[in-house]
C-alpha positions as CSV (number, residue, x, y, z in Angstrom):
1,M,12.1,-17.8,-9.1
2,D,8.1,-18.3,-8.3
3,D,5.9,-15.6,-9.7
4,T,4.1,-13.5,-6.8
5,V,1.7,-10.5,-6.6
6,I,2.3,-7.4,-4.6
7,F,-0.7,-5.6,-2.8
8,I,0.3,-2.0,-1.6
9,D,-1.7,0.0,0.7
10,S,-0.5,3.6,-0.5
11,G,-1.6,5.4,2.4
12,F,0.3,3.5,5.0
13,L,3.6,3.8,2.4
14,S,3.1,7.6,2.0
15,K,3.1,7.9,5.7
16,L,6.4,5.8,6.0
17,S,8.2,7.7,3.3
18,K,7.3,10.7,4.7
19,Y,8.2,9.3,8.3
20,F,11.7,8.1,7.1
21,G,12.1,11.5,5.1
22,K,11.7,13.6,8.5
23,G,8.7,15.3,7.2
24,K,9.2,15.1,3.6
25,Y,8.3,12.6,1.2
26,L,11.1,10.2,-0.1
27,T,11.0,10.2,-4.3
28,Y,11.5,6.4,-5.2
29,D,10.4,4.3,-8.3
30,L,7.2,2.3,-7.4
31,I,8.1,-0.5,-9.6
32,K,11.5,-0.7,-8.7
33,F,10.9,-0.5,-4.8
34,S,8.2,-3.9,-5.4
35,E,10.3,-5.7,-7.7
36,L,13.4,-5.2,-5.2
37,L,10.8,-6.3,-2.1
38,C,9.6,-9.2,-3.9
39,K,13.2,-10.4,-5.1
40,K,14.2,-10.3,-1.4
41,Q,11.8,-13.2,-0.9
42,K,13.2,-14.9,-3.9
43,L,10.0,-14.1,-5.8
44,N,9.3,-12.6,-9.3
45,C,7.0,-9.5,-9.0
46,N,4.5,-10.6,-11.7
47,K,1.8,-8.1,-10.8
48,I,1.4,-4.7,-8.5
49,F,-1.8,-4.1,-7.2
50,Y,-1.6,-0.1,-5.7
51,Y,-4.4,0.8,-3.4
52,T,-5.0,4.6,-3.1
53,A,-7.8,7.3,-3.1
54,P,-7.5,10.6,-5.1
55,P,-7.0,14.0,-2.9
56,F,-10.2,15.4,-1.6
57,Q,-12.1,17.9,-3.9
58,S,-14.5,19.9,-2.1
59,N,-17.8,21.0,-4.2
60,K,-16.0,24.3,-5.4
61,P,-12.4,23.3,-5.4
62,T,-9.9,25.4,-4.2
63,K,-6.8,26.4,-6.6
64,E,-4.8,24.3,-4.0
65,E,-7.2,21.3,-4.4
66,K,-7.2,21.5,-8.1
67,E,-3.4,21.8,-8.1
68,R,-3.1,18.5,-6.1
69,K,-5.7,16.6,-8.0
70,D,-3.7,17.5,-11.5
71,R,-0.4,15.9,-9.9
72,Y,-2.4,13.1,-8.7
73,D,-3.9,12.7,-12.1
74,T,-0.3,12.8,-13.8
75,F,1.0,10.4,-11.5
76,I,-1.9,7.9,-11.5
77,K,-1.6,8.2,-15.5
78,K,2.1,7.7,-15.6
79,L,1.8,4.6,-13.2
80,S,-0.8,3.3,-14.9
81,Q,1.1,3.0,-18.3
82,N,3.1,0.1,-16.8
83,S,1.2,-3.0,-17.7
84,K,2.4,-4.7,-14.7
85,I,0.2,-2.2,-12.3
86,N,-3.3,-2.3,-11.5
87,V,-4.1,1.0,-9.8
88,R,-7.2,0.6,-7.5
89,E,-9.2,3.7,-6.2
90,G,-11.1,4.5,-2.9
91,R,-11.9,8.3,-2.3
92,C,-10.9,10.5,0.0
93,Q,-12.9,11.8,3.3
94,K,-12.8,15.0,5.0
95,L,-13.8,15.1,8.6
96,V,-14.0,18.3,10.4
97,Y,-14.1,18.3,14.3
98,R,-15.5,20.6,16.6
99,N,-12.5,22.1,17.8
100,G,-11.7,23.4,14.0
101,H,-9.5,20.3,13.2
102,I,-9.3,18.9,9.9
103,K,-8.3,15.3,8.7
104,F,-8.3,13.6,5.7
105,G,-8.7,9.9,5.5
106,Q,-8.9,7.3,2.8
107,K,-12.5,5.4,2.3
108,A,-13.2,2.2,0.7
109,V,-9.6,1.0,0.1
110,D,-9.2,-1.6,2.5
111,P,-12.4,-3.4,0.9
112,L,-11.0,-3.1,-2.7
113,M,-7.8,-4.9,-1.3
114,I,-9.7,-7.5,0.7
115,I,-11.8,-8.3,-2.4
116,D,-8.8,-8.6,-5.0
117,L,-6.8,-10.9,-2.2
118,M,-9.8,-13.1,-2.0
119,A,-10.1,-13.3,-5.9
120,L,-6.4,-14.2,-6.3
121,P,-6.8,-17.9,-6.0
122,L,-9.6,-17.8,-8.8
123,K,-7.6,-15.6,-11.1
124,N,-4.1,-16.9,-10.7
125,K,-4.1,-20.4,-9.5
126,N,-0.2,-20.5,-9.8
127,I,0.3,-17.9,-7.1
128,K,1.5,-19.7,-3.9
129,K,3.0,-16.7,-1.9
130,I,2.1,-12.9,-1.9
131,V,3.6,-10.1,-1.0
132,L,1.7,-7.2,1.1
133,I,2.6,-4.0,1.8
134,A,0.0,-2.8,4.9
135,C,-0.4,-2.6,8.6
136,D,-3.8,-3.0,9.0
137,S,-5.4,-5.9,11.4
138,D,-8.4,-5.5,9.1
139,F,-6.5,-7.8,6.5
140,V,-6.0,-10.7,9.3
141,P,-9.4,-12.7,8.1
142,V,-8.6,-12.5,4.3
143,I,-5.1,-13.7,5.3
144,E,-6.4,-16.8,7.2
145,Q,-8.5,-17.5,4.4
146,L,-5.6,-17.7,1.9
147,K,-3.6,-19.6,4.5
148,E,-6.3,-22.0,3.9
149,L,-6.2,-22.0,0.3
150,G,-2.3,-22.7,0.3
151,I,-1.4,-19.2,-0.1
152,E,1.3,-17.7,2.2
153,T,1.4,-13.9,2.6
154,I,4.7,-12.4,3.2
155,L,3.9,-8.5,5.1
156,Y,6.1,-5.6,4.7
157,T,5.4,-3.2,7.4
158,Y,7.0,-1.1,10.0
159,F,5.7,-0.3,13.6
160,T,7.2,1.0,16.8
161,K,6.5,0.0,20.3
162,R,4.4,3.1,21.3
163,R,0.6,2.9,21.3
164,N,-1.8,5.2,19.1
165,T,0.9,6.1,16.6
166,N,1.1,6.0,12.8
167,F,3.0,2.9,13.2
168,S,1.5,1.0,16.5
169,R,0.8,-2.6,14.9
170,S,-1.3,-5.2,15.9
171,N,0.2,-8.6,16.9
172,N,-2.8,-10.2,15.2
173,L,-1.3,-9.2,12.2
174,L,1.9,-10.3,12.5
175,K,1.0,-13.7,13.9
176,V,-1.2,-14.3,11.1
177,V,1.2,-13.9,8.1
178,S,3.9,-16.4,7.2
179,K,6.4,-13.9,7.8
180,Y,7.0,-10.4,8.1
181,V,9.8,-8.0,7.3
182,L,10.1,-4.4,8.5
183,L,10.7,-1.7,5.7
184,T,13.7,0.5,5.9
185,K,14.7,3.8,4.8
186,E,17.3,2.0,2.3
187,D,14.3,0.0,0.6
188,F,13.0,3.4,-0.7
189,L,16.6,4.9,-1.3
190,N,17.5,1.6,-3.5
191,S,14.7,2.0,-5.5
192,P,16.0,5.6,-7.2
193,L,13.4,7.5,-9.5
194,H,15.0,8.5,-12.8
195,K,13.2,11.1,-14.4
């Protein structure tokens, strides 16, 4: 089996886990999950790039914010102990709308991913296929560039036909990759976490 590198947008994967879990996040082993997806493509998972953002912390963090950050730090510390994983962190932004609605979003995560994708041919000349877990059409230009450099992109994603949902998808992303595969709940369940 040829070696590959897997790039994971944790924000997308988290939303999908909660969707498949009907409002509750599924528990799974991220490393097993990544290796399983690569193996399905007859590839050996050589490296995992995991893109995330720490939870929002206000200037004077609330008890809930501190607890959420402590859980995040514990998860990232455990994840980082595996030499196969490279955790890349952006930041979390809090948006407050006029109607009082609050929304949190990851910032600077996609640019980190794009930088690492473009650096791949320089750092890993033997990698000819990569696996990308994402849903964002922002990756179209970098995938096109990788294709010109002889690197195929296999996209694992999920989408529905309804517009303006967490899982509506740009056809441009699907057209530019070498192959796309829809993630399933079974992909998560087949990667159990043993505590």
